[in-house]
N, CA, C, O and the ligand as a Tripos MOL2 file, in Angstrom:
@<TRIPOS>MOLECULE
protein
  261   259    66     0     0
PROTEIN
NO_CHARGES

@<TRIPOS>ATOM
      1 N          12.6380  -20.2820   -4.8960 N.3       1 MET1
      2 CA         11.7580  -19.0910   -4.8660 C.3       1 MET1
      3 C          12.3980  -17.9430   -5.6680 C.2       1 MET1
      4 O          13.6010  -17.6970   -5.5800 O.2       1 MET1
      5 N          11.5910  -17.2780   -6.4180 N.am      2 ALA2
      6 CA         12.0670  -16.1950   -7.1770 C.3       2 ALA2
      7 C          11.9590  -14.9090   -6.3660 C.2       2 ALA2
      8 O          10.9010  -14.4790   -5.9080 O.2       2 ALA2
      9 N          13.2700  -14.2800   -6.2190 N.am      3 ALA3
     10 CA         13.1720  -13.0170   -5.3830 C.3       3 ALA3
     11 C          12.8960  -11.8230   -6.2120 C.2       3 ALA3
     12 O          12.9730  -10.7020   -5.7090 O.2       3 ALA3
     13 N          12.5690  -12.0030   -7.4880 N.am      4 LYS4
     14 CA         12.2110  -10.8200   -8.3200 C.3       4 LYS4
     15 C          10.9990  -10.1590   -7.7780 C.2       4 LYS4
     16 O          10.0100  -10.7990   -7.4200 O.2       4 LYS4
     17 N          11.0960   -8.7820   -7.7210 N.am      5 GLU5
     18 CA          9.8570   -7.9890   -7.3370 C.3       5 GLU5
     19 C           8.9760   -7.8890   -8.6030 C.2       5 GLU5
     20 O           9.4170   -7.7160   -9.7390 O.2       5 GLU5
     21 N           7.6890   -8.0190   -8.2670 N.am      6 ARG6
     22 CA          6.6650   -7.9820   -9.3890 C.3       6 ARG6
     23 C           6.5280   -6.5180   -9.7900 C.2       6 ARG6
     24 O           6.4110   -5.6070   -8.9700 O.2       6 ARG6
     25 N           6.5490   -6.3660  -11.0550 N.am      7 LYS7
     26 CA          6.2030   -5.0190  -11.6790 C.3       7 LYS7
     27 C           4.7700   -4.8290  -11.8910 C.2       7 LYS7
     28 O           4.0830   -5.6840  -12.4490 O.2       7 LYS7
     29 N           4.2800   -3.6540  -11.4270 N.am      8 TRP8
     30 CA          2.8280   -3.3740  -11.4130 C.3       8 TRP8
     31 C           2.7990   -2.1990  -12.4990 C.2       8 TRP8
     32 O           3.7200   -1.4000  -12.6650 O.2       8 TRP8
     33 N           1.6680   -2.2180  -13.1710 N.am      9 LYS9
     34 CA          1.2790   -1.1280  -14.1650 C.3       9 LYS9
     35 C          -0.0090   -0.6050  -13.9190 C.2       9 LYS9
     36 O          -0.9050   -1.3260  -13.4790 O.2       9 LYS9
     37 N          -0.1730    0.6040  -14.1720 N.am     10 CYS10
     38 CA         -1.5470    1.3650  -14.0880 C.3      10 CYS10
     39 C          -2.3180    0.8240  -15.2400 C.2      10 CYS10
     40 O          -1.8590    0.7640  -16.3810 O.2      10 CYS10
     41 N          -3.5700    0.4120  -14.8780 N.am     11 TRP11
     42 CA         -4.3500   -0.1450  -15.9520 C.3      11 TRP11
     43 C          -4.9420    1.0120  -16.7670 C.2      11 TRP11
     44 O          -5.5370    0.7710  -17.8170 O.2      11 TRP11
     45 N          -4.8000    2.2100  -16.3270 N.am     12 LYS12
     46 CA         -5.4020    3.3170  -16.9490 C.3      12 LYS12
     47 C          -4.4030    3.9550  -17.9430 C.2      12 LYS12
     48 O          -4.7710    4.1690  -19.0980 O.2      12 LYS12
     49 N          -3.0960    4.2820  -17.5170 N.am     13 CYS13
     50 CA         -2.2270    4.8860  -18.2530 C.3      13 CYS13
     51 C          -1.1070    3.9460  -18.8520 C.2      13 CYS13
     52 O          -0.3470    4.3190  -19.7450 O.2      13 CYS13
     53 N          -1.0790    2.7170  -18.2900 N.am     14 SER14
     54 CA         -0.0650    1.6420  -18.6550 C.3      14 SER14
     55 C           1.3620    2.2390  -18.2140 C.2      14 SER14
     56 O           2.3940    1.8680  -18.7720 O.2      14 SER14
     57 N           1.3580    3.0270  -17.3530 N.am     15 GLU15
     58 CA          2.6170    3.5300  -16.6990 C.3      15 GLU15
     59 C           3.1190    2.5310  -15.6470 C.2      15 GLU15
     60 O           2.3420    1.9800  -14.8670 O.2      15 GLU15
     61 N           4.4960    2.3080  -15.6520 N.am     16 GLU16
     62 CA          4.9440    1.4470  -14.6580 C.3      16 GLU16
     63 C           4.9310    2.1500  -13.3300 C.2      16 GLU16
     64 O           5.2970    3.3170  -13.1940 O.2      16 GLU16
     65 N           4.4710    1.3490  -12.3100 N.am     17 LEU17
     66 CA          4.2850    2.1110  -10.9790 C.3      17 LEU17
     67 C           5.5980    2.1870  -10.2330 C.2      17 LEU17
     68 O           6.3940    1.2480  -10.2090 O.2      17 LEU17
     69 N           5.7900    3.3430   -9.6280 N.am     18 VAL18
     70 CA          7.0230    3.5720   -8.7810 C.3      18 VAL18
     71 C           6.6360    3.5900   -7.3440 C.2      18 VAL18
     72 O           5.5660    4.0720   -6.9730 O.2      18 VAL18
     73 N           7.5630    3.0310   -6.4870 N.am     19 LYS19
     74 CA          7.2230    3.0010   -5.0320 C.3      19 LYS19
     75 C           7.5550    4.3360   -4.3960 C.2      19 LYS19
     76 O           8.6210    4.9350   -4.5410 O.2      19 LYS19
     77 N           6.4600    4.7540   -3.6360 N.am     20 GLN20
     78 CA          6.5870    5.9750   -2.9920 C.3      20 GLN20
     79 C           6.0470    5.7590   -1.5890 C.2      20 GLN20
     80 O           5.2070    4.9020   -1.3160 O.2      20 GLN20
     81 N           6.5840    6.5850   -0.7350 N.am     21 GLN21
     82 CA          6.0470    6.5320    0.6560 C.3      21 GLN21
     83 C           4.7660    7.3050    0.6350 C.2      21 GLN21
     84 O           4.6510    8.4770    0.2750 O.2      21 GLN21
     85 N           3.7090    6.4240    1.1110 N.am     22 VAL22
     86 CA          2.3490    7.1000    1.1700 C.3      22 VAL22
     87 C           1.8780    7.1310    2.6290 C.2      22 VAL22
     88 O           2.1290    6.1990    3.3930 O.2      22 VAL22
     89 N           1.2480    8.1310    2.9700 N.am     23 LEU23
     90 CA          0.5590    8.1880    4.2620 C.3      23 LEU23
     91 C          -0.8770    7.8970    4.0850 C.2      23 LEU23
     92 O          -1.5430    8.4920    3.2390 O.2      23 LEU23
     93 N          -1.3940    6.9500    4.9030 N.am     24 PHE24
     94 CA         -2.8190    6.7330    4.9630 C.3      24 PHE24
     95 C          -3.3400    6.5010    6.3350 C.2      24 PHE24
     96 O          -2.6400    6.0190    7.2250 O.2      24 PHE24
     97 N          -4.5550    6.8420    6.4880 N.am     25 THR25
     98 CA         -5.1830    6.7610    7.9030 C.3      25 THR25
     99 C          -6.2540    5.7540    7.9350 C.2      25 THR25
    100 O          -7.1040    5.6670    7.0480 O.2      25 THR25
    101 N          -6.1990    4.9790    8.9940 N.am     26 TYR26
    102 CA         -7.2930    3.9540    9.1850 C.3      26 TYR26
    103 C          -7.5970    3.9920   10.6360 C.2      26 TYR26
    104 O          -6.6540    3.9650   11.4260 O.2      26 TYR26
    105 N          -8.8460    4.0530   11.0750 N.am     27 LEU27
    106 CA         -9.3070    4.2100   12.3250 C.3      27 LEU27
    107 C          -8.5270    5.1850   13.2440 C.2      27 LEU27
    108 O          -8.2720    4.8690   14.4060 O.2      27 LEU27
    109 N          -8.1550    6.3610   12.7170 N.am     28 GLY28
    110 CA         -7.5570    7.4100   13.4350 C.3      28 GLY28
    111 C          -6.1050    7.1580   13.5830 C.2      28 GLY28
    112 O          -5.4150    7.9380   14.2380 O.2      28 GLY28
    113 N          -5.5790    6.0560   12.9810 N.am     29 HIS29
    114 CA         -4.0420    5.7720   13.0860 C.3      29 HIS29
    115 C          -3.4170    6.1330   11.6880 C.2      29 HIS29
    116 O          -3.9780    5.7930   10.6460 O.2      29 HIS29
    117 N          -2.3700    6.7520   11.7030 N.am     30 THR30
    118 CA         -1.6630    7.0740   10.4540 C.3      30 THR30
    119 C          -0.5400    6.1480   10.2380 C.2      30 THR30
    120 O           0.2730    5.9110   11.1310 O.2      30 THR30
    121 N          -0.4820    5.6020    9.0240 N.am     31 PHE31
    122 CA          0.4640    4.7240    8.5790 C.3      31 PHE31
    123 C           1.3030    5.2950    7.5070 C.2      31 PHE31
    124 O           0.7430    6.0210    6.6860 O.2      31 PHE31
    125 N           2.5650    5.0670    7.4000 N.am     32 SER32
    126 CA          3.2820    5.3030    6.1240 C.3      32 SER32
    127 C           3.8430    4.0630    5.5690 C.2      32 SER32
    128 O           4.3650    3.2370    6.3180 O.2      32 SER32
    129 N           3.7660    3.8890    4.3230 N.am     33 HIS33
    130 CA          4.2830    2.7030    3.6910 C.3      33 HIS33
    131 C           4.7110    2.9680    2.2750 C.2      33 HIS33
    132 O           4.2010    3.8430    1.5750 O.2      33 HIS33
    133 N           5.6440    2.1910    1.9040 N.am     34 ASP34
    134 CA          5.9750    2.3320    0.3730 C.3      34 ASP34
    135 C           5.0230    1.6790   -0.4440 C.2      34 ASP34
    136 O           4.9010    0.4630   -0.3030 O.2      34 ASP34
    137 N           4.3200    2.2820   -1.2830 N.am     35 LEU35
    138 CA          3.2590    1.6170   -1.9930 C.3      35 LEU35
    139 C           3.4770    1.9920   -3.4220 C.2      35 LEU35
    140 O           3.9880    3.0830   -3.6740 O.2      35 LEU35
    141 N           3.1000    1.1020   -4.4610 N.am     36 PRO36
    142 CA          3.2120    1.4430   -5.8170 C.3      36 PRO36
    143 C           2.2060    2.5460   -6.2050 C.2      36 PRO36
    144 O           1.0030    2.5070   -5.9430 O.2      36 PRO36
    145 N           2.8480    3.5380   -6.8640 N.am     37 THR37
    146 CA          1.9990    4.6870   -7.2570 C.3      37 THR37
    147 C           2.2360    4.8970   -8.6310 C.2      37 THR37
    148 O           3.3470    4.6470   -9.0980 O.2      37 THR37
    149 N           1.1580    5.4030   -9.4520 N.am     38 CYS38
    150 CA          1.2900    5.7090  -10.8330 C.3      38 CYS38
    151 C           1.8890    7.0660  -10.8730 C.2      38 CYS38
    152 O           1.3250    7.9500  -10.2290 O.2      38 CYS38
    153 N           3.0460    7.3630  -11.6030 N.am     39 PRO39
    154 CA          3.5570    8.6070  -11.6800 C.3      39 PRO39
    155 C           2.8310    9.6100  -12.5130 C.2      39 PRO39
    156 O           3.1100   10.8070  -12.4490 O.2      39 PRO39
    157 N           1.8460    9.1040  -13.3400 N.am     40 LYS40
    158 CA          1.0810    9.9290  -14.2310 C.3      40 LYS40
    159 C          -0.1480   10.3770  -13.6030 C.2      40 LYS40
    160 O          -0.3740   11.5870  -13.6210 O.2      40 LYS40
    161 N          -0.9870    9.5850  -13.0450 N.am     41 CYS41
    162 CA         -2.2750    9.8520  -12.5160 C.3      41 CYS41
    163 C          -2.3520   10.0220  -10.9840 C.2      41 CYS41
    164 O          -3.2720   10.5800  -10.3860 O.2      41 CYS41
    165 N          -1.1970    9.4320  -10.4040 N.am     42 GLY42
    166 CA         -1.1240    9.4950   -8.9820 C.3      42 GLY42
    167 C          -1.8580    8.5480   -8.1120 C.2      42 GLY42
    168 O          -1.8880    8.5840   -6.8820 O.2      42 GLY42
    169 N          -2.4520    7.6880   -8.8960 N.am     43 ARG43
    170 CA         -3.2190    6.5500   -8.2190 C.3      43 ARG43
    171 C          -2.3790    5.6360   -7.3930 C.2      43 ARG43
    172 O          -1.3520    5.1670   -7.8830 O.2      43 ARG43
    173 N          -2.7540    5.3390   -6.1280 N.am     44 VAL44
    174 CA         -2.0110    4.5460   -5.2950 C.3      44 VAL44
    175 C          -2.7070    3.0830   -5.1980 C.2      44 VAL44
    176 O          -3.8940    2.9290   -4.9100 O.2      44 VAL44
    177 N          -1.8260    2.0630   -5.4710 N.am     45 PHE45
    178 CA         -2.3440    0.7820   -5.3940 C.3      45 PHE45
    179 C          -2.0400    0.0690   -3.9980 C.2      45 PHE45
    180 O          -0.8750   -0.0070   -3.6100 O.2      45 PHE45
    181 N          -2.9420   -0.3790   -3.3550 N.am     46 ILE46
    182 CA         -2.7890   -1.0110   -2.0100 C.3      46 ILE46
    183 C          -2.9550   -2.4160   -2.3080 C.2      46 ILE46
    184 O          -4.0380   -2.7830   -2.7650 O.2      46 ILE46
    185 N          -1.9830   -3.2900   -2.1010 N.am     47 PRO47
    186 CA         -2.0710   -4.5990   -2.2600 C.3      47 PRO47
    187 C          -3.0430   -5.1240   -1.0620 C.2      47 PRO47
    188 O          -3.0280   -4.6400    0.0700 O.2      47 PRO47
    189 N          -3.8720   -6.1670   -1.4740 N.am     48 LYS48
    190 CA         -4.9130   -6.5810   -0.5130 C.3      48 LYS48
    191 C          -4.1910   -7.2380    0.7070 C.2      48 LYS48
    192 O          -4.7160   -7.1680    1.8180 O.2      48 LYS48
    193 N          -3.0540   -7.8440    0.5290 N.am     49 GLU49
    194 CA         -2.2840   -8.4600    1.7940 C.3      49 GLU49
    195 C          -1.9120   -7.3840    2.7300 C.2      49 GLU49
    196 O          -1.9180   -7.5690    3.9470 O.2      49 GLU49
    197 N          -1.5620   -6.1640    2.1390 N.am     50 LEU50
    198 CA         -1.1050   -5.1160    2.9470 C.3      50 LEU50
    199 C          -2.3250   -4.4380    3.7280 C.2      50 LEU50
    200 O          -2.1740   -4.0460    4.8850 O.2      50 LEU50
    201 N          -3.4150   -4.3270    3.1180 N.am     51 ALA51
    202 CA         -4.5920   -3.7510    3.6590 C.3      51 ALA51
    203 C          -4.9710   -4.6240    4.8840 C.2      51 ALA51
    204 O          -5.2310   -4.1230    5.9770 O.2      51 ALA51
    205 N          -4.9860   -5.9140    4.6480 N.am     52 ASP52
    206 CA         -5.4100   -6.9620    5.6210 C.3      52 ASP52
    207 C          -4.4410   -6.8770    6.7910 C.2      52 ASP52
    208 O          -4.8710   -6.9010    7.9440 O.2      52 ASP52
    209 N          -3.2010   -6.7820    6.5320 N.am     53 GLY53
    210 CA         -2.0950   -6.7510    7.5030 C.3      53 GLY53
    211 C          -2.2550   -5.4930    8.3340 C.2      53 GLY53
    212 O          -2.2200   -5.5720    9.5620 O.2      53 GLY53
    213 N          -2.4350   -4.3040    7.6970 N.am     54 ALA54
    214 CA         -2.5750   -3.1150    8.4410 C.3      54 ALA54
    215 C          -3.7090   -3.1040    9.3710 C.2      54 ALA54
    216 O          -3.6100   -2.6400   10.5070 O.2      54 ALA54
    217 N          -4.8180   -3.6280    8.8830 N.am     55 ILE55
    218 CA         -6.0630   -3.6500    9.6800 C.3      55 ILE55
    219 C          -5.8960   -4.6670   10.9390 C.2      55 ILE55
    220 O          -6.4130   -4.4180   12.0280 O.2      55 ILE55
    221 N          -5.1620   -5.7800   10.7020 N.am     56 ALA56
    222 CA         -4.9990   -6.6920   11.7720 C.3      56 ALA56
    223 C          -4.1170   -6.1430   12.7640 C.2      56 ALA56
    224 O          -4.2910   -6.4520   13.9420 O.2      56 ALA56
    225 N          -3.0810   -5.2730   12.3870 N.am     57 GLU57
    226 CA         -2.2490   -4.6220   13.3810 C.3      57 GLU57
    227 C          -3.0020   -3.6790   14.1700 C.2      57 GLU57
    228 O          -2.8630   -3.6070   15.3910 O.2      57 GLU57
    229 N          -3.8100   -2.9400   13.4980 N.am     58 VAL58
    230 CA         -4.6160   -1.9450   14.3380 C.3      58 VAL58
    231 C          -5.4530   -2.6060   15.2800 C.2      58 VAL58
    232 O          -5.5060   -2.2060   16.4430 O.2      58 VAL58
    233 N          -6.1560   -3.6500   14.8530 N.am     59 GLU59
    234 CA         -7.0980   -4.3480   15.7840 C.3      59 GLU59
    235 C          -6.3450   -4.9340   16.9000 C.2      59 GLU59
    236 O          -6.8960   -4.9650   18.0010 O.2      59 GLU59
    237 N          -5.0820   -5.4320   16.7530 N.am     60 GLU60
    238 CA         -4.2690   -5.9220   17.9220 C.3      60 GLU60
    239 C          -3.9580   -4.8510   18.7890 C.2      60 GLU60
    240 O          -4.0820   -5.0510   19.9970 O.2      60 GLU60
    241 N          -3.5170   -3.5810   18.3240 N.am     61 GLN61
    242 CA         -3.2470   -2.4740   19.1350 C.3      61 GLN61
    243 C          -4.4570   -2.0960   19.9190 C.2      61 GLN61
    244 O          -4.3170   -1.8180   21.1100 O.2      61 GLN61
    245 N          -5.5790   -2.0620   19.3820 N.am     62 LEU62
    246 CA         -6.8280   -1.6430   20.0550 C.3      62 LEU62
    247 C          -7.0750   -2.6410   21.3130 C.2      62 LEU62
    248 O          -7.4370   -2.2450   22.4210 O.2      62 LEU62
    249 N          -6.8450   -3.8860   21.0010 N.am     63 GLU63
    250 CA         -7.1530   -4.8810   21.9330 C.3      63 GLU63
    251 C          -6.2420   -4.8090   23.0780 C.2      63 GLU63
    252 O          -6.5740   -5.2200   24.1890 O.2      63 GLU63
    253 N          -5.0470   -4.2710   22.8120 N.am     64 ASP64
    254 CA         -3.9210   -4.2700   23.8690 C.3      64 ASP64
    255 C          -4.0220   -3.1170   24.8650 C.2      64 ASP64
    256 O          -3.1060   -2.8530   25.6430 O.2      64 ASP64
    257 N          -5.2020   -2.4230   24.8110 N.am     65 LYS65
    258 CA         -5.3720   -1.3060   25.7310 C.3      65 LYS65
    259 C          -5.1530   -1.6760   27.1800 C.2      65 LYS65
    260 O          -5.2670   -0.8220   28.0590 O.2      65 LYS65
    261 ZN         -2.1220    5.9800  -14.0470 Zn       66 ZN66
@<TRIPOS>BOND
     1     1     2 1
     2     2     3 1
     3     3     4 2
     4     3     5 am
     5     5     6 1
     6     6     7 1
     7     7     8 2
     8     7     9 am
     9     9    10 1
    10    10    11 1
    11    11    12 2
    12    11    13 am
    13    13    14 1
    14    14    15 1
    15    15    16 2
    16    15    17 am
    17    17    18 1
    18    18    19 1
    19    19    20 2
    20    19    21 am
    21    21    22 1
    22    22    23 1
    23    23    24 2
    24    23    25 am
    25    25    26 1
    26    26    27 1
    27    27    28 2
    28    27    29 am
    29    29    30 1
    30    30    31 1
    31    31    32 2
    32    31    33 am
    33    33    34 1
    34    34    35 1
    35    35    36 2
    36    35    37 am
    37    37    38 1
    38    38    39 1
    39    39    40 2
    40    39    41 am
    41    41    42 1
    42    42    43 1
    43    43    44 2
    44    43    45 am
    45    45    46 1
    46    46    47 1
    47    47    48 2
    48    47    49 am
    49    49    50 1
    50    50    51 1
    51    51    52 2
    52    51    53 am
    53    53    54 1
    54    54    55 1
    55    55    56 2
    56    55    57 am
    57    57    58 1
    58    58    59 1
    59    59    60 2
    60    59    61 am
    61    61    62 1
    62    62    63 1
    63    63    64 2
    64    63    65 am
    65    65    66 1
    66    66    67 1
    67    67    68 2
    68    67    69 am
    69    69    70 1
    70    70    71 1
    71    71    72 2
    72    71    73 am
    73    73    74 1
    74    74    75 1
    75    75    76 2
    76    75    77 am
    77    77    78 1
    78    78    79 1
    79    79    80 2
    80    79    81 am
    81    81    82 1
    82    82    83 1
    83    83    84 2
    84    83    85 am
    85    85    86 1
    86    86    87 1
    87    87    88 2
    88    87    89 am
    89    89    90 1
    90    90    91 1
    91    91    92 2
    92    91    93 am
    93    93    94 1
    94    94    95 1
    95    95    96 2
    96    95    97 am
    97    97    98 1
    98    98    99 1
    99    99   100 2
   100    99   101 am
   101   101   102 1
   102   102   103 1
   103   103   104 2
   104   103   105 am
   105   105   106 1
   106   106   107 1
   107   107   108 2
   108   107   109 am
   109   109   110 1
   110   110   111 1
   111   111   112 2
   112   111   113 am
   113   113   114 1
   114   114   115 1
   115   115   116 2
   116   115   117 am
   117   117   118 1
   118   118   119 1
   119   119   120 2
   120   119   121 am
   121   121   122 1
   122   122   123 1
   123   123   124 2
   124   123   125 am
   125   125   126 1
   126   126   127 1
   127   127   128 2
   128   127   129 am
   129   129   130 1
   130   130   131 1
   131   131   132 2
   132   131   133 am
   133   133   134 1
   134   134   135 1
   135   135   136 2
   136   135   137 am
   137   137   138 1
   138   138   139 1
   139   139   140 2
   140   139   141 am
   141   141   142 1
   142   142   143 1
   143   143   144 2
   144   143   145 am
   145   145   146 1
   146   146   147 1
   147   147   148 2
   148   147   149 am
   149   149   150 1
   150   150   151 1
   151   151   152 2
   152   151   153 am
   153   153   154 1
   154   154   155 1
   155   155   156 2
   156   155   157 am
   157   157   158 1
   158   158   159 1
   159   159   160 2
   160   159   161 am
   161   161   162 1
   162   162   163 1
   163   163   164 2
   164   163   165 am
   165   165   166 1
   166   166   167 1
   167   167   168 2
   168   167   169 am
   169   169   170 1
   170   170   171 1
   171   171   172 2
   172   171   173 am
   173   173   174 1
   174   174   175 1
   175   175   176 2
   176   175   177 am
   177   177   178 1
   178   178   179 1
   179   179   180 2
   180   179   181 am
   181   181   182 1
   182   182   183 1
   183   183   184 2
   184   183   185 am
   185   185   186 1
   186   186   187 1
   187   187   188 2
   188   187   189 am
   189   189   190 1
   190   190   191 1
   191   191   192 2
   192   191   193 am
   193   193   194 1
   194   194   195 1
   195   195   196 2
   196   195   197 am
   197   197   198 1
   198   198   199 1
   199   199   200 2
   200   199   201 am
   201   201   202 1
   202   202   203 1
   203   203   204 2
   204   203   205 am
   205   205   206 1
   206   206   207 1
   207   207   208 2
   208   207   209 am
   209   209   210 1
   210   210   211 1
   211   211   212 2
   212   211   213 am
   213   213   214 1
   214   214   215 1
   215   215   216 2
   216   215   217 am
   217   217   218 1
   218   218   219 1
   219   219   220 2
   220   219   221 am
   221   221   222 1
   222   222   223 1
   223   223   224 2
   224   223   225 am
   225   225   226 1
   226   226   227 1
   227   227   228 2
   228   227   229 am
   229   229   230 1
   230   230   231 1
   231   231   232 2
   232   231   233 am
   233   233   234 1
   234   234   235 1
   235   235   236 2
   236   235   237 am
   237   237   238 1
   238   238   239 1
   239   239   240 2
   240   239   241 am
   241   241   242 1
   242   242   243 1
   243   243   244 2
   244   243   245 am
   245   245   246 1
   246   246   247 1
   247   247   248 2
   248   247   249 am
   249   249   250 1
   250   250   251 1
   251   251   252 2
   252   251   253 am
   253   253   254 1
   254   254   255 1
   255   255   256 2
   256   255   257 am
   257   257   258 1
   258   258   259 1
   259   259   260 2
@<TRIPOS>SUBSTRUCTURE
     1 MET1         2 RESIDUE 1 A MET
     2 ALA2         6 RESIDUE 1 A ALA
     3 ALA3        10 RESIDUE 1 A ALA
     4 LYS4        14 RESIDUE 1 A LYS
     5 GLU5        18 RESIDUE 1 A GLU
     6 ARG6        22 RESIDUE 1 A ARG
     7 LYS7        26 RESIDUE 1 A LYS
     8 TRP8        30 RESIDUE 1 A TRP
     9 LYS9        34 RESIDUE 1 A LYS
    10 CYS10       38 RESIDUE 1 A CYS
    11 TRP11       42 RESIDUE 1 A TRP
    12 LYS12       46 RESIDUE 1 A LYS
    13 CYS13       50 RESIDUE 1 A CYS
    14 SER14       54 RESIDUE 1 A SER
    15 GLU15       58 RESIDUE 1 A GLU
    16 GLU16       62 RESIDUE 1 A GLU
    17 LEU17       66 RESIDUE 1 A LEU
    18 VAL18       70 RESIDUE 1 A VAL
    19 LYS19       74 RESIDUE 1 A LYS
    20 GLN20       78 RESIDUE 1 A GLN
    21 GLN21       82 RESIDUE 1 A GLN
    22 VAL22       86 RESIDUE 1 A VAL
    23 LEU23       90 RESIDUE 1 A LEU
    24 PHE24       94 RESIDUE 1 A PHE
    25 THR25       98 RESIDUE 1 A THR
    26 TYR26      102 RESIDUE 1 A TYR
    27 LEU27      106 RESIDUE 1 A LEU
    28 GLY28      110 RESIDUE 1 A GLY
    29 HIS29      114 RESIDUE 1 A HIS
    30 THR30      118 RESIDUE 1 A THR
    31 PHE31      122 RESIDUE 1 A PHE
    32 SER32      126 RESIDUE 1 A SER
    33 HIS33      130 RESIDUE 1 A HIS
    34 ASP34      134 RESIDUE 1 A ASP
    35 LEU35      138 RESIDUE 1 A LEU
    36 PRO36      142 RESIDUE 1 A PRO
    37 THR37      146 RESIDUE 1 A THR
    38 CYS38      150 RESIDUE 1 A CYS
    39 PRO39      154 RESIDUE 1 A PRO
    40 LYS40      158 RESIDUE 1 A LYS
    41 CYS41      162 RESIDUE 1 A CYS
    42 GLY42      166 RESIDUE 1 A GLY
    43 ARG43      170 RESIDUE 1 A ARG
    44 VAL44      174 RESIDUE 1 A VAL
    45 PHE45      178 RESIDUE 1 A PHE
    46 ILE46      182 RESIDUE 1 A ILE
    47 PRO47      186 RESIDUE 1 A PRO
    48 LYS48      190 RESIDUE 1 A LYS
    49 GLU49      194 RESIDUE 1 A GLU
    50 LEU50      198 RESIDUE 1 A LEU
    51 ALA51      202 RESIDUE 1 A ALA
    52 ASP52      206 RESIDUE 1 A ASP
    53 GLY53      210 RESIDUE 1 A GLY
    54 ALA54      214 RESIDUE 1 A ALA
    55 ILE55      218 RESIDUE 1 A ILE
    56 ALA56      222 RESIDUE 1 A ALA
    57 GLU57      226 RESIDUE 1 A GLU
    58 VAL58      230 RESIDUE 1 A VAL
    59 GLU59      234 RESIDUE 1 A GLU
    60 GLU60      238 RESIDUE 1 A GLU
    61 GLN61      242 RESIDUE 1 A GLN
    62 LEU62      246 RESIDUE 1 A LEU
    63 GLU63      250 RESIDUE 1 A GLU
    64 ASP64      254 RESIDUE 1 A ASP
    65 LYS65      258 RESIDUE 1 A LYS
    66 ZN66       261 GROUP 0 **** ****
């Protein structure tokens, strides 16, 4: 297994993305996560697996009432 982290680039600016802690809100819950962000245009890229994982976590919490 290759442990190398995959490099992402902004398709708009071709800038290499840097990881930044980003706050986002889903269903009234606030999450902070290190996400790849374009240093030029500020666009945040949310990998699909992270979005799915965050949503699954929230749903579990809601069911656990
Ligand atoms: Zn960009």
